[in-house]
ROGUSE-28292 format. One record per residue (C-alpha): x, y, z. Coordinates in steps of 0.25 Angstrom, whole numbers, plus 5000, padded with zeros to 4 digits. Layout:
! ROGUSE-28292
XYZ;...
//
This chain:
! ROGUSE-28292
510049954954;508949914963;507649984964;506750004977;505450064980;505050084995;503550124995;503150175009;501650165006;500850295011;502150345017;501850495013;500850575019;500450715024;500950805035;500450775049;500350875060;500650765070;501950745063;502350895064;501750915050;502550815043;502150685035;502550545041;503650535030;504250675035;504150635049;504750505048;506250475051;506750425038;508250435038;508550345027;507550415017;508150545022;509550505018;509050455004;508150585001;509250684998;509850574988;508450544982;507450594973;506250634982;504950684976;503450654975;502650554967;501150544963;500950404964;499350404964;498850454950;497650544950;496350474950;496850354958;496650324973;497950344981;498050194985;499350114987;498950034975;499050144965;500250214972;501050084973;500750054959;501250194955;502550184963;502850044956;502750114943;501350074938;500450184934;499250174942;498350234932;498750124922;498750004931;497950024944;496649944944;496349944959;497049904972;496449764976;496949694963;498349724967;498149664981;497349544975;498549514966;499549524978;498649414985;498849324973;497349344969;497249314954;496349434950;495649404937;495249514927;493749504930;494049524945;493949644954;494749644967;494449724980;495349754992;494649695004;495049765017;494749715031;494349845038;493849885052;492549965052;491850025064;490749945070;489450025066;488349925062;488049995048;489249965039;489150105032;489350175045;490650105049;492050175049;493350125043;494150105056;495250025050;495549995036;496449875040;495749815052;496949835061;497849775050;497149635053;498149525052;498149425040;497649305048;496449375054;496149435040;496249295034;495149245043;494249365040;494449345025;494149195026;492849235033;492449335022;492749245011;491649155015;490649275013;491249345001;491949244992;491049204980;491049204965;491249354964;492149384976;493349324983;494049374995;495549364996;496349365009;497449475008;498249525020;497849595033;496649685030;496949685015;496149575006;495549564993;494149534986;494049484972;492749494964;492549434950;491749494939;491349624946;491549774941;492549874947;492050014951;491750004966;492150134974;492950074986;493650154997;494950105003;494750085018;496050155022;495450275015;494350285025;494950255039;494050305050;492950345040;491550305039;491450205028;490050245022;490650335012;491750235007;490950105005;490950034991;490250114980;490150084965;490249954958;489949834968;489849924980;488649854986;489349714985;490649774991;489949845002;489149715005;490349635007;491049745016;489749745025;489649595025;491149585029;490849675041;489749585046;490649455044;491849515050;491249595062;491249465071;492349385065;493249325076;494449395070;493849525072;493249495085;494649455090;495249585083;494249675091;494549605104;496049635102;495749775099;496049765084;495149825072;494249715066;494249685051;492749705052;492449735037;493049715023;493249845014;493249824999;494049924991;495149934980;494349874969;495149834956;495549744945;496849674942;497949774936;499049734926;500349794930;501549784921;502649694926;503749774934;504949694929;504449704914;504149854916;505449894923;506449784920;506649764935;506349644944;505549704956;504949664969;503949714979;503849714994;502449755001;501449705011;500349765004;499549684994;499149794984;500649824982;501049684981;499949674970;500649784962;501949704963;501249574959;500649634947;501949704943;502749574944;503549614956;504149514966;503349524979;504349514990;503849465004;504349525017;504049465030;503349565040;502849655028;501549695034;501149825027;501149905039;502149975048;502549845055;503049795041;504449735039;505049865033;506549815034;506049675028;505449745016;506749825013;507649695015;506749615006;506849724995;508349724996;508449574996;507649574983;508349684977;509749634980;509349494975;508849524961;507649624961;507849764955;506649834962;505849814975;504649894979;504449904994;503049934999;502849975013;501450005017;501650045032;501550195030;500250185022;499650095033;500050195044;499450315036;498150245034;498050225049;498450375052;499650315059;500750425057;501650365067;501750235061;501850295047;503050365051;503650245057;503350165044;504050275036;505250265046;505350115045;505350125030;506450225030;507250135041;506949995037;506650005022;507450115016;508550095026;508649945024;508649965009;509750065009;510649975018;510349845010;510749904997;511949985002;512449855008;512249784995;512849894987;511649894978;511150024971;509650054972;508650154969;507450174979;506050244978;505450274991;503950324991;502550304996;501450264987;500550374992;500350455005;499550405016;499350515026;499050485040;498050595042;497150545031;497450395032;497450365017;498150385004;498350514996;498750524982;499750634985;501150624979;502150544988;503650574990;504650474984;506150454986;507050404975;508450354979;509550284972;510950244976;511550274963;511050424961;510750544970;509350574966;509150684977;508250794973;508250884986;507450804996;507950795010;507050685015;505950595009;504650665013;503450715006;503950865008;505350835003;504750764991;503850874987;505050974989;505850914978;504750944967;505050804962;503650744958;503250614950;501750634946;501650494941;502050404952;502150274944;503350344937;504150364950;504750224950;505350254936;506250354944;506750234952;507050144941;507650254933;508850244943;509950154937;
//
């Protein structure tokens, strides 16, 4: 038996009037999931425990089977690990976004225009990070290049305790109420302000403005944390596992859990990602030795953060067509039995452009057993109608592995 998780990040949401009072998942055309739903267990899972913020770090950790209340120590350490940074026990890590802020002279008066600086490409981001390293790297702080707008700052010998806001939570809002507070707040804010001065007239940004693109005109520090210690997945489950994702924080969970990271050409983390490539890479690994693959697809979440319901729907339809459809064809052709869990980590409603902690719909399918519990489709409303509920999301994966 082979086991698969298809994680559509932020795929769930709320009903929108522009979609005839349907959610993006309800509105999307998903013939493959529609065919599986009557044969599957469909229900709701609470992946974000009370007291924790509804981030993809917390929620993906839960879906992978790790209790966030036990293991979670912050977002940025997961990303640091995925970048190959050797985080020591006396070090604190922070997520360092490139963002686009409005052009008011006073930093506190600015607005969060774009939390991803127009999905700035890697080569341009590398130039900007190299410039900032000359200013910020010292005996305490080291800035590390990540991907696109997502980078990492590591600090030695400082305390945690800062209150820091994810930039994607404040799209289109004035930043004054969301600036760093608590431990090290003055230092972090000074770095953010200084970055704005440096980046404002950098050639990369002047070129982006000329081309009508959002400039990366400030860093934004958030996601403070220390290195967690996850149990080894193979030791815990007695299964050889792999992970496919274009997102550093999800890769970081995989690294700490000892999962094999599977690279896919064209995996971008947005709606232009290589959907079929991810499915085929997972099938190849499963049919050649691995027992389990976790396929993470960030596209619906990115669209939700931008309030782009059209591309969120498109992303869901591509997951159905090119991921679910491809997996079914590959395993049917190979004559191999499999069990599959399909779910989001958390909702990312387009109307509020950020995550919520609400329960999410899941679908559990197996080729060896009819698990149907009355659902006609895989949607939020159908999942709610079955009255099947998992209050502790980290236990959801146990249902998958219990299928033999």
